[in-house]
N, C-alpha and C positions, 0 to 999 in steps of 0.2 A: 815537525811537531805542530806547527801552525795549521797545516792541512788536516792533521788528525783531530785537532781541537775543533776546527770548523765542521768537519764531517760528523762529529759527535752530536752536533746540534741540527743537522739537516733532517728534514722530514723523511719518514721511512715508508710512506704509503706507496705500494707498487702493485696494482692489480695483476693477478696471475691469470693469463688468458687460458691456461689449461685447467684451472680450478673448476671442478664440477660439483655442484651442490644439489641437494634434493630440490625439487621444483618449488616446494612451499617455503624454502628457507629465505629468511631476510637476514639482515645484519644490524646489530645495535651497538651503541657506545654507552658505557657506564658514565654517568654525568656527575656523580658525587664521589666522596672519598671511598665509600664502600657500600655495596648492597649484598643482601643475603640470597642464596639459592635454596629453595625449599623442595621438600620431597613431593609435595602436592601443591596445586594452586590455592593455597590457604595460608594466611599469616600465622596460623596456630599449628601448622604441620611441622615435622622435624626439619631442622636446617642441615643442608648437606655441605655448605661451604660459603665462601664469599667471592665477590668479584670487585676488583679495585678500580678506581677512577681511570678512565680512558681505555679500559680493556675493551677490545672489539670481540663480540660474541655472536655466534650464529643463533638466529631465532627461527625455530622450526614451525611455530604456529601461534597465532594470536587467539587467546581464549578469554571469554567472558565468564568468569567463575561464579557459580551460584553461591560460593562461600565468601564473596566480597573481595575487598571492601565495597560498601554499598554505593558510594558516589563514583568510584572508579574500580570496577571489577575486572579490568584488563590485565591479563597475565601473558607471558610468553613461555612456550615450551622450549627448553634448551636441549642440548644433546643428553644431558642428565639433569633432571629436575626442572624447576620452574622459577621464574623471576617476575616480580611485579613490575608493571610498566612505568611507575612513577619516575624513576631515574635511569631509564633506558631510552636514549634517543635512537629512533629507528632510522637507518640509513637506506633511503629508497633507491637512489640511482647514483652511487658514487662513480665518478669518472674523471679522466684527465682531459685537458682542453688544449686546443691549438692556440698558442700565444698570439695576441694582437700585434700588429706591426707598428702601431702608434696609439697614443692616448690623447683624447681631445683636451684642449686647454680648458681648465676648470674642473677636470676630472670626469671619471666614468664610474658608475656603480657596477660593482661586481659581487658575485656570490661564491662562497667557498663550496666546492663540489666533492671534496674528499672528507673522510671522517675527521681527521686531525691534521692540521698544518702548523708546524712550529715556525713562528715568525722570528726573524733576525733583524737586529738594528745595526746599521752601518755607522760606526763611530768615526774612526780616522784611518786614512789610507786603506789598508786591506783588513782592518780589524772589524770583525762582526761579533755581536753578542746576542744571545737569545733574549726574547721578550715574551710576549703572550703566546699561548697556544690558541689558534683559531679553529673554529669548528664548523662542521657541515651546516649549510643553510644560513650562516651568518653573512652579513652584507657590509661592504666597505666602499669607501671612495678610493678608487685607483687613480693616482696622480702622476705616476711616472712608470716608464719601462726601462729597466736597467739590467746590467750584467750582474748576476749573482755570484756568490763565492764559489760556485761550481762551474762558472763560465756559461751558464744557461740563462735565458730570459727570466727575470724576476720582476714582479709588480711592486712598486712602492705604494704603500697605503698610508694615507694621511689620517690620523686619528681625529675624528670630528670634535672631540672634547679637549684633548691635550695638545693637538696640532703638531705632534711629533710624527715622524715617519718610520715605518718598519716595513720589511719586505717578506714576501713568500714567493715560491716558484710560480711563474705565470700559468703553468699547466694546472695548478691547483684551483684556479678561479675561472669562472665564465663571466664574460661581460653581459650585463642585463640589457637586452634591446629595448628601445623606447616603446615599442608596441606592447610590451608586458606591463608598462606603467600607464597606459592610456586610461583616461577617466572612464568610469562606468556610469551610464545614465546621466551624462552632463546636461541633457536637455530638460531634466526634471528640476523644477524650481526648488531652491534649497528649503523653502518653508514647507514643501511637501515631503521632504526627507526627514526621517528620524530613526534613532537607534534606541531600542528598549533593552535594558539589562535586567534580568531576573537573578538576584543573588541567591535566592532559594533554589532555583533550578540550575544555576551556573550556566546560563544561556544568554546569548545576545541575539536580538531579532532586528532586522532592518526593514523599514516600511517606506513605500512610496505612496503617499496619501494613505488609504486604508489597506493597501495591498502589500502583503508580506513578500519580500523578494530575497531574503537571506536569513539563515539561522546557523548558529555555530556554538559549540561548547566553549566555555572559558574557564580560567582559574582566576578568581578574584582574590582580594586581600584576605589573609588569615588572621583570626583572633584580633589583637590590638591594632594591627595594621590593616584593618578591614577597609574595603573600598567604600567611599562615602556615598550615602543615598542622596537623592535629590535630582535637580534638573541642571544640566550643564550644556556647554557648546564646545565643539572642537576649536582649539585656539592656535595650536602650533603643530606643524608636521615636520618630521625628520625621517628620511628613508633609512638612515643608519645612525645609531647613537651608542656611544660608550657609556654604559651605566655602571654604577658601583661607586667605589671610593675615589677613583681617578688617580691611581698610583702606577708608576712604572715598576713592574715587578715580574718575577718569574714564579712567584709562589702560587701554586695551583689552588691553595685554600683561600687565597685572598678574594675579597668581594670585588671582582673586576669582570665585567661582561662587555667586552668590546664587540662592536658589530651587531648590536640588537636591531632587528629589522622592522621597518614599517611602523614607525611610532607616530601616534596621533594623540597629542596631549589635550586634556579637557579641563584641567584645574591648574591654578597658578602654583600649586605645591608640587606639580610634576606627575600627577596621576595620568595614565595614558593607556590606550590600546597599544599592544605591540606583540610581535612574534616572540616566542620563547623556545630556544633550542636546547635548553638545559634541563628540561623535564617533560614528561608526558603524563601529567596528572590532571588533564582537562576534565572538567566535571566536578572538581573538588577544589576548595580554596587553598592557595599555597603561596601567593605572592606577598610582596611588601605593601600592596595597596593598588597596584596597577591591574589592568585587565589583560592577563596573559592569554594568547591565542596561538593556535597552530599557525605556522608562518604563512601558508596560503590564505588562511582566513583573515589574518591581520593585513595582508596585502589587499584583499578584497575591500576591507573597510577603508584602507588608505586610499584606494582608487575611487571608491564610490562616494565617500563623504566629501564635504566641502570644508575648508578651501581646497581648490584643485591645485595639486603640486605638479610642476613640470619635472621632466627627468633630470634637469640640471640644478634643481633646488636642493641645496644642502639644508636649508632652514626656511620655512614659510610660516609667517605669522599673520593670521586674520581670523575674524569670527566666522564660524562655520556651522556645521550640522548639529541639531539639537540631540541631546542624549538624556534619557530618563532612566534613573537607576532606582530600583525598588527592592 
Protein backbone atom coordinates (compact mmCIF):
# COMPACT_ATOMS: atom_id res chain seq x y z
CA UNK A 1 0.00 0.00 0.00
CA UNK A 2 2.88 2.36 0.79
CA UNK A 3 4.37 1.66 -2.64
CA UNK A 4 1.05 2.40 -4.30
CA UNK A 5 0.77 5.65 -2.38
CA UNK A 6 4.26 6.72 -3.43
CA UNK A 7 3.69 5.77 -7.05
CA UNK A 8 0.55 7.91 -7.18
CA UNK A 9 2.76 10.97 -6.61
CA UNK A 10 5.56 10.10 -9.02
CA UNK A 11 5.94 12.18 -12.21
CA UNK A 12 4.49 10.60 -15.32
CA UNK A 13 6.48 12.32 -18.08
CA UNK A 14 7.86 9.65 -20.41
CA UNK A 15 8.80 10.71 -23.95
CA UNK A 16 7.57 8.24 -26.53
CA UNK A 17 10.43 7.57 -29.00
CA UNK A 18 7.93 6.20 -31.51
CA UNK A 19 5.69 9.25 -31.42
CA UNK A 20 5.54 10.93 -34.82
CA UNK A 21 4.02 14.41 -34.95
CA UNK A 22 3.60 16.79 -37.90
CA UNK A 23 6.73 18.79 -38.56
CA UNK A 24 5.19 22.08 -37.42
CA UNK A 25 3.85 20.71 -34.14
CA UNK A 26 5.02 22.10 -30.83
CA UNK A 27 3.72 21.27 -27.38
CA UNK A 28 2.25 23.56 -24.77
CA UNK A 29 1.24 23.44 -21.12
CA UNK A 30 -1.86 25.20 -19.81
CA UNK A 31 -0.62 27.44 -16.99
CA UNK A 32 -3.82 28.59 -15.30
CA UNK A 33 -6.94 26.90 -13.96
CA UNK A 34 -8.69 26.93 -17.35
CA UNK A 35 -8.45 28.43 -20.84
CA UNK A 36 -10.93 28.45 -23.73
CA UNK A 37 -10.59 26.87 -27.15
CA UNK A 38 -12.13 29.03 -29.89
CA UNK A 39 -13.43 28.19 -33.34
CA UNK A 40 -11.29 30.96 -34.87
CA UNK A 41 -8.26 32.96 -33.62
CA UNK A 42 -10.61 35.60 -32.24
CA UNK A 43 -11.80 36.14 -28.66
CA UNK A 44 -15.30 36.84 -30.02
CA UNK A 45 -15.61 33.63 -32.03
CA UNK A 46 -17.61 30.64 -30.68
CA UNK A 47 -16.00 28.64 -27.88
CA UNK A 48 -15.45 24.97 -28.62
CA UNK A 49 -14.41 23.87 -25.14
CA UNK A 50 -11.87 24.33 -22.36
CA UNK A 51 -8.42 23.10 -21.37
CA UNK A 52 -7.53 22.67 -17.70
CA UNK A 53 -4.37 23.55 -15.83
CA UNK A 54 -1.30 21.44 -16.67
CA UNK A 55 -2.93 19.86 -19.72
CA UNK A 56 -0.28 19.18 -22.37
CA UNK A 57 -1.58 20.01 -25.81
CA UNK A 58 -0.14 19.80 -29.34
CA UNK A 59 0.38 23.21 -30.96
CA UNK A 60 0.31 22.99 -34.74
CA UNK A 61 1.06 26.57 -35.73
CA UNK A 62 1.81 29.96 -34.20
CA UNK A 63 -0.46 32.62 -35.70
CA UNK A 64 -0.50 36.40 -35.35
CA UNK A 65 -4.20 37.09 -35.69
CA UNK A 66 -5.42 40.25 -37.41
CA UNK A 67 -8.32 40.10 -34.94
CA UNK A 68 -6.06 40.70 -31.95
CA UNK A 69 -5.78 41.24 -29.09
CA UNK A 70 -3.78 44.26 -30.19
CA UNK A 71 -0.87 43.98 -27.74
CA UNK A 72 -0.56 40.21 -28.00
CA UNK A 73 -2.11 38.79 -31.19
CA UNK A 74 -0.33 35.40 -30.85
CA UNK A 75 -2.58 32.33 -31.14
CA UNK A 76 -1.90 28.63 -31.51
CA UNK A 77 -3.71 26.35 -33.92
CA UNK A 78 -4.72 23.15 -32.10
CA UNK A 79 -5.93 19.89 -33.59
CA UNK A 80 -9.39 21.41 -33.35
CA UNK A 81 -9.76 25.14 -32.87
CA UNK A 82 -7.44 27.84 -31.56
CA UNK A 83 -6.12 28.95 -28.17
CA UNK A 84 -4.66 32.33 -27.28
CA UNK A 85 -1.04 32.24 -26.16
CA UNK A 86 -1.39 34.09 -22.82
CA UNK A 87 -1.59 31.03 -20.60
CA UNK A 88 0.12 28.44 -22.79
CA UNK A 89 3.77 27.74 -22.00
CA UNK A 90 5.48 26.49 -25.14
CA UNK A 91 7.67 23.44 -24.46
CA UNK A 92 10.57 23.80 -26.86
CA UNK A 93 12.91 20.90 -26.14
CA UNK A 94 11.62 18.61 -23.40
CA UNK A 95 14.09 15.84 -22.64
CA UNK A 96 15.53 13.57 -19.97
CA UNK A 97 19.08 13.93 -18.66
CA UNK A 98 21.92 11.75 -17.47
CA UNK A 99 22.14 12.23 -13.68
CA UNK A 100 25.31 13.76 -12.28
CA UNK A 101 27.62 11.59 -10.20
CA UNK A 102 28.06 14.27 -7.52
CA UNK A 103 26.94 17.78 -6.58
CA UNK A 104 29.47 20.49 -5.66
CA UNK A 105 29.57 21.75 -2.10
CA UNK A 106 27.42 24.86 -1.97
CA UNK A 107 25.06 23.61 -4.66
CA UNK A 108 24.70 23.66 -8.43
CA UNK A 109 22.10 25.48 -10.49
CA UNK A 110 19.79 23.24 -12.48
CA UNK A 111 16.94 23.75 -14.93
CA UNK A 112 13.81 21.60 -15.25
CA UNK A 113 13.70 20.10 -18.76
CA UNK A 114 10.33 18.31 -18.68
CA UNK A 115 6.89 19.96 -18.84
CA UNK A 116 5.86 19.01 -15.29
CA UNK A 117 7.79 17.46 -12.40
CA UNK A 118 5.98 16.61 -9.16
CA UNK A 119 8.32 17.25 -6.26
CA UNK A 120 8.28 15.06 -3.16
CA UNK A 121 9.37 15.96 0.35
CA UNK A 122 11.19 13.29 2.37
CA UNK A 123 9.77 13.40 5.88
CA UNK A 124 10.82 10.47 8.08
CA UNK A 125 12.31 7.07 7.24
CA UNK A 126 10.68 6.02 3.93
CA UNK A 127 7.81 8.50 4.05
CA UNK A 128 7.53 10.85 1.09
CA UNK A 129 4.82 13.43 0.53
CA UNK A 130 4.03 15.62 -2.49
CA UNK A 131 4.83 19.31 -2.47
CA UNK A 132 5.08 21.76 -5.38
CA UNK A 133 4.75 20.94 -9.05
CA UNK A 134 7.86 22.23 -10.82
CA UNK A 135 7.72 23.37 -14.41
CA UNK A 136 9.75 23.53 -17.58
CA UNK A 137 12.52 26.17 -17.56
CA UNK A 138 12.23 26.88 -13.82
CA UNK A 139 15.63 27.02 -12.09
CA UNK A 140 16.67 25.64 -8.68
CA UNK A 141 19.67 25.09 -6.45
CA UNK A 142 20.53 21.39 -6.46
CA UNK A 143 22.16 20.60 -3.12
CA UNK A 144 22.19 16.80 -2.92
CA UNK A 145 22.07 13.61 -4.95
CA UNK A 146 19.97 10.94 -3.22
CA UNK A 147 18.10 7.72 -3.82
CA UNK A 148 14.47 8.47 -4.53
CA UNK A 149 11.38 6.45 -3.60
CA UNK A 150 11.72 4.50 -6.86
CA UNK A 151 15.34 3.56 -6.15
CA UNK A 152 16.62 5.92 -8.85
CA UNK A 153 18.82 9.04 -8.48
CA UNK A 154 16.87 12.10 -7.34
CA UNK A 155 18.15 15.64 -6.82
CA UNK A 156 17.52 17.39 -3.53
CA UNK A 157 16.54 21.01 -4.21
CA UNK A 158 16.93 23.58 -1.45
CA UNK A 159 14.24 26.26 -1.64
CA UNK A 160 16.11 29.58 -1.63
CA UNK A 161 13.34 31.28 0.38
CA UNK A 162 12.02 28.65 2.77
CA UNK A 163 15.31 26.70 3.05
CA UNK A 164 13.37 23.45 3.02
CA UNK A 165 14.41 20.62 0.69
CA UNK A 166 12.32 18.69 -1.80
CA UNK A 167 13.27 16.17 -4.48
CA UNK A 168 12.59 15.36 -8.12
CA UNK A 169 14.11 12.66 -10.38
CA UNK A 170 17.60 13.68 -11.47
CA UNK A 171 16.69 12.84 -15.07
CA UNK A 172 14.19 15.71 -15.04
CA UNK A 173 16.86 18.41 -14.59
CA UNK A 174 19.98 19.52 -16.39
CA UNK A 175 22.89 21.07 -14.58
CA UNK A 176 23.59 24.55 -15.92
CA UNK A 177 27.26 24.81 -16.96
CA UNK A 178 29.26 27.83 -15.83
CA UNK A 179 29.82 29.04 -19.39
CA UNK A 180 26.08 29.67 -19.79
CA UNK A 181 26.35 32.18 -16.93
CA UNK A 182 29.48 33.97 -18.14
CA UNK A 183 29.22 37.80 -18.10
CA UNK A 184 28.35 39.56 -21.35
CA UNK A 185 30.48 42.61 -22.24
CA UNK A 186 32.24 42.78 -18.85
CA UNK A 187 34.88 45.06 -20.38
CA UNK A 188 32.30 47.85 -20.87
CA UNK A 189 32.37 50.28 -17.91
CA UNK A 190 29.14 50.22 -15.94
CA UNK A 191 28.54 53.95 -16.48
CA UNK A 192 28.33 53.21 -20.22
CA UNK A 193 25.64 50.53 -19.75
CA UNK A 194 21.96 51.33 -19.31
CA UNK A 195 18.56 49.69 -19.69
CA UNK A 196 15.61 51.70 -21.01
CA UNK A 197 12.07 50.40 -20.50
CA UNK A 198 9.15 51.72 -22.53
CA UNK A 199 5.93 50.88 -20.68
CA UNK A 200 3.93 52.14 -23.64
CA UNK A 201 5.63 49.74 -26.04
CA UNK A 202 6.25 47.00 -23.43
CA UNK A 203 9.85 46.77 -24.55
CA UNK A 204 13.26 46.92 -22.89
CA UNK A 205 16.39 48.17 -24.68
CA UNK A 206 20.01 47.75 -23.59
CA UNK A 207 22.67 50.28 -24.55
CA UNK A 208 26.43 50.41 -24.41
CA UNK A 209 27.15 54.14 -24.67
CA UNK A 210 24.82 55.16 -27.54
CA UNK A 211 24.81 51.76 -29.25
CA UNK A 212 21.76 49.56 -28.79
CA UNK A 213 22.86 45.97 -28.14
CA UNK A 214 19.63 44.26 -27.08
CA UNK A 215 15.84 44.54 -27.36
CA UNK A 216 13.09 42.34 -25.94
CA UNK A 217 9.37 42.34 -25.23
CA UNK A 218 8.31 42.50 -21.60
CA UNK A 219 5.17 42.26 -19.49
CA UNK A 220 5.13 45.03 -16.91
CA UNK A 221 2.77 45.61 -14.00
CA UNK A 222 -0.94 45.78 -14.73
CA UNK A 223 -3.37 48.39 -13.44
CA UNK A 224 -2.86 49.30 -9.75
CA UNK A 225 0.27 47.18 -9.52
CA UNK A 226 1.93 49.03 -12.38
CA UNK A 227 5.69 49.12 -12.76
CA UNK A 228 6.97 52.44 -11.31
CA UNK A 229 8.41 55.05 -13.66
CA UNK A 230 11.71 56.70 -12.88
CA UNK A 231 15.43 56.01 -12.72
CA UNK A 232 16.79 53.04 -10.75
CA UNK A 233 19.82 50.80 -10.47
CA UNK A 234 20.04 47.05 -10.18
CA UNK A 235 20.59 46.27 -6.51
CA UNK A 236 20.29 42.51 -5.98
CA UNK A 237 20.62 39.43 -8.16
CA UNK A 238 19.27 35.94 -7.53
CA UNK A 239 19.49 33.21 -10.19
CA UNK A 240 16.57 31.37 -8.57
CA UNK A 241 13.83 32.78 -6.37
CA UNK A 242 10.70 31.38 -4.77
CA UNK A 243 8.12 34.14 -5.29
CA UNK A 244 4.60 34.30 -3.93
CA UNK A 245 3.24 33.81 -0.42
CA UNK A 246 5.94 31.37 0.68
CA UNK A 247 3.75 28.51 1.93
CA UNK A 248 4.37 24.77 1.89
CA UNK A 249 1.36 23.56 -0.07
CA UNK A 250 0.15 21.27 -2.82
CA UNK A 251 -2.66 23.65 -3.77
CA UNK A 252 -2.24 24.40 -7.47
CA UNK A 253 -4.26 27.59 -7.08
CA UNK A 254 -1.99 28.97 -4.34
CA UNK A 255 0.21 31.95 -5.18
CA UNK A 256 3.48 30.03 -5.13
CA UNK A 257 6.08 30.35 -7.88
CA UNK A 258 9.20 28.39 -6.89
CA UNK A 259 12.21 28.50 -9.17
CA UNK A 260 11.64 31.89 -10.81
CA UNK A 261 14.82 32.33 -12.90
CA UNK A 262 17.32 35.14 -13.46
CA UNK A 263 16.05 37.77 -11.04
CA UNK A 264 17.60 41.25 -11.08
CA UNK A 265 15.98 43.50 -8.44
CA UNK A 266 16.04 47.27 -8.90
CA UNK A 267 13.79 48.63 -6.11
CA UNK A 268 13.77 48.10 -2.35
CA UNK A 269 10.13 46.96 -2.62
CA UNK A 270 11.13 43.93 -4.71
CA UNK A 271 10.46 45.03 -8.30
CA UNK A 272 12.75 43.10 -10.65
CA UNK A 273 13.50 41.77 -14.09
CA UNK A 274 12.91 38.00 -14.15
CA UNK A 275 11.92 35.11 -16.35
CA UNK A 276 8.26 34.06 -16.35
CA UNK A 277 7.35 30.43 -17.11
CA UNK A 278 3.66 30.80 -16.20
CA UNK A 279 2.47 32.98 -19.07
CA UNK A 280 3.25 34.00 -22.64
CA UNK A 281 1.63 37.42 -22.74
CA UNK A 282 4.77 39.38 -23.53
CA UNK A 283 3.96 42.73 -25.09
CA UNK A 284 1.04 43.25 -22.69
CA UNK A 285 1.01 44.28 -18.98
CA UNK A 286 0.17 41.36 -16.72
CA UNK A 287 2.51 41.27 -13.70
CA UNK A 288 2.22 42.44 -10.08
CA UNK A 289 4.78 45.14 -10.85
CA UNK A 290 7.88 43.25 -11.94
CA UNK A 291 9.27 43.24 -15.47
CA UNK A 292 8.43 39.76 -16.75
CA UNK A 293 10.57 38.46 -19.62
CA UNK A 294 11.01 35.30 -21.61
CA UNK A 295 13.57 33.21 -19.77
CA UNK A 296 16.40 33.56 -22.33
CA UNK A 297 15.88 37.35 -22.34
CA UNK A 298 15.93 37.55 -18.54
CA UNK A 299 19.15 35.52 -18.52
CA UNK A 300 20.72 37.94 -21.01
CA UNK A 301 19.93 40.91 -18.74
CA UNK A 302 21.20 38.94 -15.72
CA UNK A 303 24.52 38.22 -17.45
CA UNK A 304 25.01 41.62 -19.12
CA UNK A 305 24.10 43.97 -16.29
CA UNK A 306 26.09 44.79 -13.18
CA UNK A 307 26.76 43.68 -10.52
CA UNK A 308 28.36 40.60 -12.08
CA UNK A 309 27.15 37.40 -10.40
CA UNK A 310 29.25 34.27 -10.25
CA UNK A 311 27.73 30.80 -10.88
CA UNK A 312 27.91 30.09 -7.12
CA UNK A 313 26.10 33.26 -5.96
CA UNK A 314 22.76 32.46 -4.36
CA UNK A 315 22.38 36.16 -3.58
CA UNK A 316 24.45 39.14 -4.71
CA UNK A 317 23.88 42.66 -3.40
CA UNK A 318 25.64 45.69 -4.92
CA UNK A 319 24.76 48.86 -6.81
CA UNK A 320 24.78 48.19 -10.54
CA UNK A 321 23.47 49.13 -13.97
CA UNK A 322 21.17 52.13 -14.43
CA UNK A 323 17.55 51.60 -15.51
CA UNK A 324 15.28 54.28 -17.00
CA UNK A 325 11.54 53.52 -17.00
CA UNK A 326 9.20 55.75 -18.97
